[in-house]
N, C-alpha and C positions, 0 to 999 in steps of 0.2 A: 361428348365432344366439348373441348374447352372453349370458353369465350375468348374472343380476340382481346389482347392486352391493349389498354388505352395508349395512345401515342403521346408524344411530348406536348403537342399543342393542346390536347385534352387535359393534361395535367395542369398546364398553365391556366387554362380557362377555369378549371375547378378551383385552383388556388385563388384566382382573382375573385371569383364568386364568394368563396369562403372568407376572404379578407374583409368583405363589406357586410357580413352577416351579423347584425345586431351588436349590442353592447356585451362585452365579456366581463364586466365587473360583477363581483359577488353580490348577492342580495343583502339588504340591510340586516345587520345583526348576525351575519354568518360567522364572523370572527369571534364574537362573544359566545355563540353556541359551541363553536369548536373548542375554545379555551375552557368552557365549562365542562365539556365532555372529557377533555384531557385531565382536568383537575379531579373529576369524579372517578376516573379510571383507577383500578387497583395498581399498586406498584409492581413492576415486573421483576421479581427476584427469582427468575427461573434459571435453568441451566445455561441459557444463552448469555444472560447477564453475568453469571459467574465465569463463564468461559471468556467473555470479553475482558473482564477485569483481570483474570489470570494471565491472559496473553499480553495485555498492556503492561502489567507489572513485570512479567518475564522479559519483555523486550527492553524495559528500562534497566533491569538488573544486568542483562546481557551487555547492553551498551556501557554501563558503568564498569563492568569487569574488563571489557575490551580497552576502555580508556585507561583504567588503572594499570593494566598489563603493559600497555604502550608507554605509560609514564614511568613505571619502575624498571622497565627493560630497555630504556632508550640508550643507555651507555653501551649495551651489548650489540647494538646494531649500527656500528659505524660503517662507512663506505668500504673500508679495507676488509672488515669482517664479512660483509655481504659478498664482496668480490671473491674472497678466499673460499667461502662456503659454496658459492656458485661454481667455482672452478673444481672444487672437490666433488661436488655432485656430478658435474659434467665428466670428470675423469673416472668416476666410480670409486673414489678413495674415501675411506672413512677412518675414524680414529682407531678402530680395532684391526684394521687391515695390516697385513705383513708388508705390503708394498709402500706403506706410508713411511717416509724418511724421518 
């Protein structure tokens, strides 16, 4: 049989009691020990590090290609061209169609 879930008032009471429980500061020298442990740890050149580097460089290259494409093709995308292409798509016309005047 399941225990009864605590009510809202019990949560508030536990939170107030936990709020006043002692000092939460780290013991003296903790930061120095942690930094020394990180400094002595071997460098992680595993598959995850390789994957992270590959993905970040891939994202940067993709962004550069998109920006260069937009820069070089900006004259092709005037408002008139976009409207004409949109109408041709809507009407089902393309350049190779016999119905195109």
